[in-house]
C-alpha distance (Angstrom), angle and dihedral (degrees) to the residues before:
residue distance angle dihedral
X1 . . .
X2 3.81 . .
X3 3.81 93.3 .
X4 3.81 92.6 46.9
X5 3.81 91.6 49.7
X6 3.81 91.8 48.6
X7 3.81 91.3 52.0
X8 3.81 91.1 51.2
X9 3.81 90.5 51.3
X10 3.79 92.2 50.6
X11 3.81 90.3 50.6
X12 3.80 88.8 51.4
X13 3.81 91.0 56.0
X14 3.79 92.3 49.5
X15 3.78 91.3 46.2
X16 3.82 90.2 52.4
X17 3.79 89.6 52.1
X18 3.79 90.6 50.9
X19 3.80 90.8 51.2
X20 3.78 90.3 50.7
X21 3.80 89.7 50.7
X22 3.80 90.5 52.1
X23 3.79 90.3 50.5
X24 3.78 89.3 54.9
X25 3.77 95.9 46.1
X26 3.79 90.0 87.1
X27 3.81 90.9 63.5
X28 3.80 98.2 32.0
X29 3.79 93.2 90.7
X30 3.82 88.2 57.6
X31 3.80 96.0 41.4
X32 3.78 125.4 111.3
X33 3.78 114.4 23.4
X34 3.80 113.5 5.8
X35 3.78 113.8 -146.7
X36 3.83 116.3 -129.1
X37 3.80 132.0 174.6
X38 3.82 94.3 -123.0
X39 3.84 108.9 88.4
X40 3.83 89.9 -158.5
X41 3.78 92.5 59.4
X42 3.82 127.1 77.0
X43 3.80 122.5 -174.7
X44 3.81 129.8 -174.2
X45 3.77 131.3 179.6
X46 3.82 116.7 -178.8
X47 3.80 129.3 177.5
X48 3.79 124.5 -168.8
X49 3.80 121.0 -165.9
X50 3.79 118.7 -164.7
X51 3.80 130.9 -175.8
X52 3.80 117.4 -166.3
X53 3.76 141.8 167.1
X54 3.83 137.1 -171.3
X55 3.80 122.3 -151.9
X56 3.79 120.8 -160.2
X57 3.79 110.8 -138.0
X58 3.81 101.9 -158.5
X59 3.77 139.0 31.7
X60 3.79 114.4 -102.8
X61 3.80 119.9 -83.3
X62 3.81 112.5 -114.5
X63 3.79 90.9 -134.1
X64 3.81 87.7 65.6
X65 3.82 98.1 39.5
X66 3.81 104.9 41.5
X67 3.80 114.8 85.4
X68 3.81 90.1 -154.3
X69 3.79 134.5 30.8
X70 3.84 121.7 -120.8
X71 3.84 87.5 -93.7
X72 3.81 91.1 56.6
X73 3.80 96.7 -108.7
X74 3.83 119.1 134.5
X75 3.79 110.0 -89.9
X76 3.83 114.4 158.4
X77 3.79 95.3 -1.9
X78 3.84 110.7 154.5
X79 3.82 89.2 3.0
X80 3.80 106.4 72.8
X81 3.82 112.2 70.1
X82 3.80 93.5 98.4
X83 3.79 92.7 53.3
X84 3.80 94.5 40.7
X85 3.81 93.3 51.3
X86 3.81 90.0 55.5
X87 3.82 100.5 31.4
X88 3.78 96.7 144.2
X89 3.77 132.0 67.4
X90 3.79 110.4 -100.9
X91 3.80 143.4 73.9
X92 3.81 114.5 -15.4
X93 3.80 97.7 171.6
X94 3.81 131.5 33.6
X95 3.77 103.4 171.9
X96 3.79 142.5 168.6
X97 3.82 120.9 -164.9
X98 3.77 132.6 -168.3
X99 3.81 122.9 -164.6
X100 3.82 118.1 -173.8
X101 3.82 123.1 -171.3
X102 3.81 128.1 -173.2
X103 3.82 122.8 -173.5
X104 3.79 128.4 -177.9
X105 3.82 119.7 -175.9
X106 3.80 125.7 -179.0
X107 3.82 119.9 -161.9
X108 3.81 88.0 -20.5
X109 3.81 87.6 -80.8
X110 3.78 108.8 78.5
X111 3.73 133.5 35.2
X112 3.75 156.2 129.8
X113 3.79 132.7 -109.7
X114 3.79 126.9 -168.0
X115 3.80 125.8 172.6
X116 3.78 131.6 172.7
X117 3.78 137.6 -177.6
X118 3.79 133.0 -153.5
X119 3.78 131.3 179.2
X120 3.77 143.5 177.3
X121 3.81 125.5 -161.5
X122 3.78 117.1 -170.9
X123 3.81 91.1 -160.7
X124 3.83 90.6 70.6
X125 3.78 95.8 45.5
X126 3.78 98.2 67.7
X127 3.81 140.0 52.8
X128 3.80 119.8 -61.0
X129 3.82 130.2 -129.0
X130 3.83 93.2 -120.5
X131 3.77 118.9 140.1
X132 3.79 119.9 -116.7
X133 3.80 90.0 -92.6
X134 3.84 114.3 143.6
X135 3.80 91.2 -158.0
X136 3.84 91.3 66.6
X137 3.80 84.0 79.9
X138 3.82 98.4 -135.9
X139 3.80 121.9 126.3
X140 2.99 107.9 -130.8
X141 3.78 90.7 25.8
X142 3.82 92.9 -134.1
X143 3.82 98.8 49.8
X144 3.79 128.8 83.8
X145 3.81 116.6 -115.3
X146 3.81 115.0 -101.1
X147 3.81 93.7 -109.7
X148 3.82 91.1 51.5
X149 3.81 92.3 50.7
X150 3.80 88.1 50.0
X151 3.82 99.1 47.8
X152 3.81 99.2 34.3
X153 3.79 101.7 24.0
X154 3.79 112.2 38.6
X155 3.79 128.4 -3.5
X156 3.79 144.7 135.3
X157 3.80 124.6 -160.1
X158 3.78 141.6 169.0
X159 3.81 113.7 -113.7
X160 3.82 113.3 178.2
X161 3.80 118.8 18.4
X162 3.79 111.5 160.0
X163 3.77 145.6 124.1
X164 3.79 121.9 -134.9
X165 3.74 140.1 -170.8
X166 3.79 145.2 169.6
X167 3.78 135.0 -153.8
X168 3.78 133.6 -167.6
X169 3.83 112.4 -123.2
X170 3.77 95.1 -169.3
X171 3.77 112.0 -136.2
X172 3.80 88.5 1.5
X173 3.81 92.3 66.5
X174 3.81 130.3 -124.0
X175 3.81 132.4 -47.0
X176 3.83 124.4 -154.1
X177 3.80 127.1 179.7
X178 3.81 143.2 178.4
X179 3.80 126.8 -156.2
X180 3.78 122.2 -170.0
X181 3.79 138.3 32.5
X182 3.80 111.9 -17.3
X183 3.80 143.7 119.0
X184 3.78 128.1 -104.3
X185 3.81 125.0 -176.8
X186 3.80 127.4 -168.0
X187 3.79 126.5 -169.4
X188 3.80 131.4 34.5
X189 3.82 104.0 -78.9
X190 3.80 116.8 142.2
X191 3.81 104.6 176.9
X192 3.80 106.3 -6.2
X193 3.78 102.9 56.9
X194 3.81 87.0 143.5
X195 3.82 85.4 71.4
X196 3.80 94.7 47.9
X197 3.78 140.0 57.2
X198 3.82 87.3 -81.2
X199 3.82 87.6 78.0
X200 3.81 87.4 70.9
X201 3.77 95.1 55.2
X202 3.76 105.9 68.7
X203 3.80 147.8 -44.1
X204 3.79 124.0 -64.9
X205 3.80 134.4 -141.8
X206 3.81 103.1 -118.0
X207 3.78 91.8 176.3
X208 3.82 90.0 59.0
X209 3.82 90.7 49.5
X210 3.81 92.6 53.7
X211 3.79 92.6 50.0
X212 3.85 91.6 45.5
X213 3.83 104.8 40.3
X214 3.83 94.3 -179.3
X215 3.81 94.6 52.0
X216 3.79 115.6 127.6
X217 3.78 119.9 -131.6
X218 3.81 93.3 -104.5
X219 3.83 88.6 60.9
X220 3.81 94.3 57.8
X221 3.83 97.9 40.7
X222 3.81 111.6 115.1
X223 3.82 122.4 -144.3
X224 3.81 123.5 -114.9
X225 3.84 132.7 -172.4
X226 3.79 108.7 -89.4
X227 3.78 148.5 131.1
X228 3.81 115.0 -117.2
X229 3.80 129.9 176.2
X230 3.79 141.7 174.8
X231 3.76 127.1 -156.5
X232 3.81 113.3 -157.9
X233 3.79 97.3 -154.3
X234 3.79 96.0 174.3
X235 3.82 132.5 -6.2
X236 3.81 89.3 -92.3
X237 3.85 101.3 32.9
X238 3.79 129.9 62.5
X239 3.79 136.2 165.4
X240 3.81 121.3 -150.8
X241 3.76 135.6 -178.1
X242 3.78 144.5 165.4
X243 3.80 140.7 -167.6
X244 3.81 121.2 -159.0
X245 3.80 125.1 -143.3
X246 3.79 100.8 -163.9
X247 3.80 137.9 36.9
X248 3.81 117.9 -139.0
X249 3.79 129.1 179.4
X250 3.80 121.7 -128.5
X251 3.80 118.8 -96.1
X252 3.78 109.6 -106.4
X253 3.82 120.2 -167.6
X254 3.83 100.7 -83.0
X255 3.79 118.7 -112.7
X256 3.79 112.8 -75.1
X257 3.82 96.0 10.1
X258 3.79 117.9 133.0
X259 3.80 96.7 -98.6
X260 3.81 96.6 39.5
X261 3.80 116.4 116.6
X262 3.81 98.5 -179.4
X263 3.79 130.5 51.9
X264 3.81 93.9 -147.0
X265 3.81 109.3 47.6
X266 3.78 116.1 152.0
X267 3.83 112.4 -66.2
X268 3.81 91.5 26.9
X269 3.81 117.9 132.6
X270 3.80 102.1 -160.5
X271 3.82 129.7 102.9
X272 3.79 127.6 -96.6
X273 3.81 117.8 -135.3
X274 3.79 115.6 -146.5
X275 3.82 126.5 -176.1
X276 3.80 116.8 -164.1
X277 3.85 110.5 -164.3
X278 3.81 122.6 -120.4
X279 3.83 94.2 -109.1
X280 3.84 88.2 68.4
X281 3.82 88.8 76.3
X282 3.82 121.0 -151.2
X283 3.82 94.7 10.0
X284 3.83 94.1 53.4
X285 3.77 119.2 119.1
X286 3.79 145.3 75.1
X287 3.80 118.1 -56.1
X288 3.79 132.5 -170.1
X289 3.81 109.2 -154.9
X290 3.79 118.8 -162.7
X291 3.83 123.5 -151.8
X292 3.79 112.5 -83.8
X293 3.79 134.2 -171.7
X294 3.80 113.7 -64.2
X295 3.81 118.5 -127.6
X296 3.79 100.3 -119.2
X297 3.79 128.7 -177.1
X298 3.78 122.0 -123.4
X299 3.78 126.5 -94.7
X300 3.80 95.1 -113.8
X301 3.78 133.4 75.6
X302 3.81 99.7 50.6
X303 3.79 114.9 123.7
X304 3.81 143.2 126.7
X305 3.79 144.8 -160.7
X306 3.80 131.8 -154.9
X307 3.80 133.6 -172.5
X308 3.81 115.5 -162.5
X309 3.79 120.2 -165.2
X310 3.81 126.6 178.0
X311 3.80 115.2 -153.4
X312 3.80 112.8 -175.2
X313 3.83 103.8 -54.7
X314 3.82 96.5 -17.2
X315 3.81 125.4 93.0
X316 3.80 113.7 -151.9
X317 3.79 126.1 -169.1
X318 3.82 130.3 -171.4
X319 3.79 118.1 -169.2
X320 3.79 145.4 175.9
X321 3.82 128.1 -173.1
X322 3.78 140.3 171.9
X323 3.79 119.8 -154.9
X324 3.79 149.2 150.7
X325 3.81 124.7 -109.4
X326 3.83 115.7 -93.8
X327 3.83 99.1 -168.0
X328 3.81 107.9 51.7
X329 3.79 134.4 -161.8
X330 3.82 124.6 -100.2
X331 3.81 118.2 -119.4
X332 3.81 129.4 -179.2
X333 3.81 123.6 -159.5
X334 3.79 109.3 -161.4
X335 3.81 121.4 -167.4
X336 3.82 111.5 -155.2
X337 3.80 89.5 -162.9
X338 3.81 93.8 57.6
X339 3.78 107.8 21.3
X340 3.80 97.3 174.4
X341 3.81 103.6 28.0
X342 3.80 108.1 41.7
X343 3.82 105.5 29.8
X344 3.82 117.3 105.9
X345 3.80 142.4 -176.9
X346 3.80 123.8 -152.5
X347 3.81 143.3 153.5
X348 3.78 127.8 -107.6
X349 3.80 116.8 -151.8
X350 3.80 116.7 -158.8
X351 3.79 123.0 -131.5
X352 3.79 142.3 -160.0
X353 3.80 95.4 38.1
X354 3.80 112.8 167.7
X355 3.80 126.2 -157.2
X356 3.81 129.3 -175.2
X357 3.77 130.0 173.5
X358 3.75 149.6 110.6
X359 3.81 141.2 -109.8
X360 3.79 136.7 -157.6
X361 3.79 131.9 -160.6
X362 3.79 130.5 -174.8
X363 3.79 135.5 171.6
X364 3.78 117.3 -134.2
X365 3.77 111.9 -175.5
X366 3.79 108.1 -57.6
X367 3.79 92.8 -12.2
X368 3.79 135.1 81.1
X369 3.80 117.7 -156.6
X370 3.80 121.6 -166.4
X371 3.78 135.8 179.9
X372 3.78 131.7 -171.7
X373 3.82 127.9 -172.0
X374 3.78 128.4 -179.1
X375 3.80 145.0 160.0
X376 3.80 125.6 -141.1
X377 3.80 127.4 -156.3
X378 3.81 125.0 -157.5
X379 3.80 89.4 13.7
X380 3.83 114.7 172.5
X381 3.82 110.3 -116.1
X382 3.80 124.2 -148.7
X383 3.80 120.1 -91.8
X384 3.79 125.7 -171.9
X385 3.80 101.8 -126.3
X386 3.80 98.5 -55.0
X387 3.81 104.5 -134.7
X388 3.78 122.1 -159.6
X389 3.79 133.4 168.6
X390 3.77 137.1 -127.2
X391 3.81 143.3 59.4
X392 3.80 124.5 -51.4
X393 3.81 90.4 -78.7
X394 3.83 92.7 58.9
X395 3.84 112.2 119.0
X396 3.78 113.3 -106.7
X397 3.84 118.1 -127.3
X398 3.79 116.1 -95.3
X399 3.80 111.1 -96.6
X400 3.82 111.2 -113.1
X401 3.79 113.4 -122.3
X402 3.79 135.5 173.1
X403 3.76 151.0 175.2
X404 3.81 109.3 -98.1
X405 3.81 137.4 -172.5
X406 3.82 123.5 -143.5
X407 3.80 134.5 -170.4
X408 3.82 132.5 179.1
X409 3.79 126.3 -174.3
X410 3.81 116.8 -171.4
X411 3.78 140.1 174.2
X412 3.78 138.0 -164.1
X413 3.77 116.0 -166.7
X414 3.77 141.7 170.3
X415 3.78 126.5 -157.0
X416 3.76 132.3 -156.8
X417 3.78 126.6 -134.4
X418 3.80 117.0 -34.6
X419 3.80 137.4 155.3
X420 3.84 90.0 -76.4
X421 3.79 103.0 47.7
X422 3.78 146.1 -23.2
X423 3.80 89.7 -107.1
X424 3.79 136.3 13.3
X425 3.78 140.7 163.0
X426 3.79 138.9 -146.2
X427 3.81 128.3 -151.8
X428 3.80 116.4 -175.7
X429 3.78 139.8 162.9
X430 3.79 136.5 -177.7
X431 3.81 119.3 -162.5
X432 3.82 131.5 -170.9
X433 3.79 135.3 176.4
X434 3.77 137.3 179.6
X435 3.79 136.4 -168.0
X436 3.81 104.5 -124.3
X437 3.79 95.7 -177.0
X438 3.79 136.9 -12.8
X439 3.79 143.6 -158.2
X440 3.80 109.9 -146.8
X441 3.82 110.3 143.1
X442 3.79 94.4 166.5
X443 3.83 98.1 43.9
X444 3.80 95.1 -117.1
X445 3.83 98.0 146.7
X446 3.78 111.7 109.6
X447 3.80 110.2 -103.5
X448 3.81 91.5 -141.6
X449 3.80 90.5 65.4
X450 3.78 120.5 89.9
X451 3.78 138.6 -148.1
X452 3.81 93.9 -115.3
X453 3.78 131.2 35.4
X454 3.80 135.9 170.2
X455 3.77 137.2 -175.2
X456 3.81 138.3 -179.3
X457 3.79 135.4 -155.8
X458 3.79 131.2 -178.3
X459 3.78 140.5 171.2
X460 3.81 123.8 -161.8
X461 3.81 114.1 -167.7
X462 3.83 124.9 -174.1
X463 3.82 111.8 -165.5
X464 3.80 128.9 -153.4
X465 3.81 116.6 -160.7
X466 3.80 123.7 -149.9
X467 3.79 96.6 -1.8
X468 3.79 82.7 163.4
X469 3.81 125.1 4.4
X470 3.81 105.9 -65.6
X471 3.82 94.5 0.4
X472 3.84 124.7 114.4
X473 3.80 121.1 -177.0
X474 3.79 133.4 -165.8
X475 3.80 133.5 -177.1
X476 3.82 111.7 -150.0
X477 3.81 115.7 -163.1
X478 3.81 114.3 -168.3
X479 3.77 141.4 175.2
X480 3.81 137.2 -178.1
X481 3.83 118.8 -167.1
X482 3.79 135.5 173.3
X483 3.78 106.5 -133.5
X484 3.77 104.4 -176.0
X485 3.80 132.3 28.5
X486 3.82 124.1 -63.4
X487 3.79 122.8 -58.3
X488 3.80 122.4 -117.8
X489 3.80 88.6 -157.2
X490 3.81 109.9 39.3
X491 3.81 133.6 41.7
X492 3.82 95.5 -113.4
X493 3.76 118.8 144.2
X494 3.79 126.8 -103.1
X495 3.79 120.9 -78.2
X496 3.81 111.2 -71.6
X497 3.80 95.9 21.1
X498 3.79 131.8 109.0
X499 3.79 137.6 96.0
X500 3.80 141.8 -85.3
X501 3.77 126.3 -153.7
X502 3.77 143.6 177.1
X503 3.77 127.5 -166.7
X504 3.78 148.5 174.0
X505 3.81 118.7 -132.8
X506 3.78 128.6 -176.0
X507 3.78 138.9 -170.7
X508 3.79 119.7 -163.6
X509 3.82 117.4 -165.7
X510 3.82 89.4 -28.9
X511 3.80 85.9 -78.0
X512 3.80 108.3 82.5
X513 3.80 122.3 46.1
X514 3.78 126.1 -176.1
X515 3.79 134.2 178.2
X516 3.79 137.3 -173.0
X517 3.80 121.0 -172.5
X518 3.80 137.9 179.6
X519 3.82 116.5 -154.5
X520 3.80 124.6 -169.3
X521 3.78 122.8 -174.8
X522 3.79 120.5 -133.6
X523 3.81 123.0 -140.6
X524 3.79 137.5 40.5
X525 3.78 117.5 -53.1
X526 3.81 105.8 -107.4
X527 3.79 133.4 148.6
X528 3.80 116.5 -99.3
X529 3.80 90.6 -108.6
X530 3.80 126.9 48.9
X531 3.80 104.1 -146.1
X532 3.80 93.5 -172.9
X533 3.81 92.0 59.7
X534 3.78 97.0 30.5
X535 3.81 93.5 -127.4
X536 3.80 142.6 84.9
X537 3.80 111.3 -63.1
X538 3.80 128.0 -113.9
X539 3.81 93.4 -127.4
X540 3.79 137.9 81.5
X541 3.84 114.8 -93.6
X542 3.82 88.6 -159.8
X543 3.79 92.4 48.8
X544 3.81 95.6 118.9
X545 3.83 97.3 42.8
X546 3.82 102.9 86.9
X547 3.79 109.8 155.6
X548 3.78 149.5 173.1
X549 3.80 119.6 -131.4
X550 3.79 129.0 -162.5
X551 3.80 128.7 -172.1
X552 3.80 139.4 173.3
X553 3.80 124.2 -171.7
X554 3.77 141.0 172.9
X555 3.79 133.5 -171.0
X556 3.80 118.9 -141.2
């Protein structure tokens, strides 16, 4: 029965893709470059349809699904909805995506770009497999929350929406600018932009990263409304800058989705269950905290500058940026006088973070080596659900902040013929950060976090051209691994955790692309929080969620 059901679900995904392709057939004849009579005007309209599915390889581990251990102690409490909703081996995503892109360029100087995305995932538009456990926080217990169905199940959104232009300044160089919603990334980060200046420049889609483990940082960056410009002063010197008009938080996996490891991420609407042991005295007891208002920074005060200077074969960059935190820290206010009616949980997002640093990039033969170093001031440091007591008027603990150092070393390389393939490439990055000093008067920083942390990621891809007429294949092999401790600054996993993956990707006639990937998580399966120690655990909260993904896409 299980195999038959799985086959029917896969056919449903492919049928949905076919329907989407039919819907686009009306515009396909006008897609790509649109011919116009004006030679100064260029128009393009592209549509990409993608069908994808994810198959969970193992049933969920009880240590990650059960709110309480056999002894009655909290185990995966507030951390298990994602695993409970998809307890059984089988399909956990059956999705169709549409990406539309429109570009208008006049005289190759001025123009407009608009892009939008829409998706539908059948997995989030039906009942879940969750147990009848009231602490999962879903009402009904076997239905996804509304926000989760919206973000993971069915949504459309505008991505880029900006105008651009350039002007020749004669002897003073050339000026280009963009106004509207778009992304801009400084520095040399490949995978760990959260450790570089790129962290200052906009939110990221963490959910997309977890479902695409080989994605580079530029692929998960989300656009924001801003004005950006670059002044090419001389052929080897340029000055860039931007000012942002709106603050947006990053997109965490929504509560109860397959890759979620916490039931109360920001934007969740469920309760948080908190048990304070008897030895705590008058505040002991069981609390049910409802979602409260997050402490969000304002929209203003986010900007950056960059000076780029090419000396011989080396590209140097010097940058400064000011920004507001996009990830937030979880706080819980518990009222002993009204344990289930006046207690609340919410997120606090830091503000006025400053980052300054430099990067360097140089090509050496078939390799490009880059390094980026920076220092942040007033950086928000990680707390482990800072709990405090009292009514709504009770003063909230002071957010811990610090001065932190960051370093990324990356490499892009290509190889000639070897025993594996005629051509292959390597992308790799090592990242490290350290807390140089901190301000934490109320000891809120999680004790499981450390002063130093480091992580590495790499992808090796052999490519095989013309395996069949018009068909190119590649076999990417990737890994991500936390080398040292657990960062107080970034959301890297505990030491010894990560993932490894291998895939098969194909391109047929530059029209059809397909990909199949196997991902295995590294590290012991443990909930995100260790209740016994009162700190983040040393395991992998995704440790039981190994999966295979399959996708097919075409651009019209």
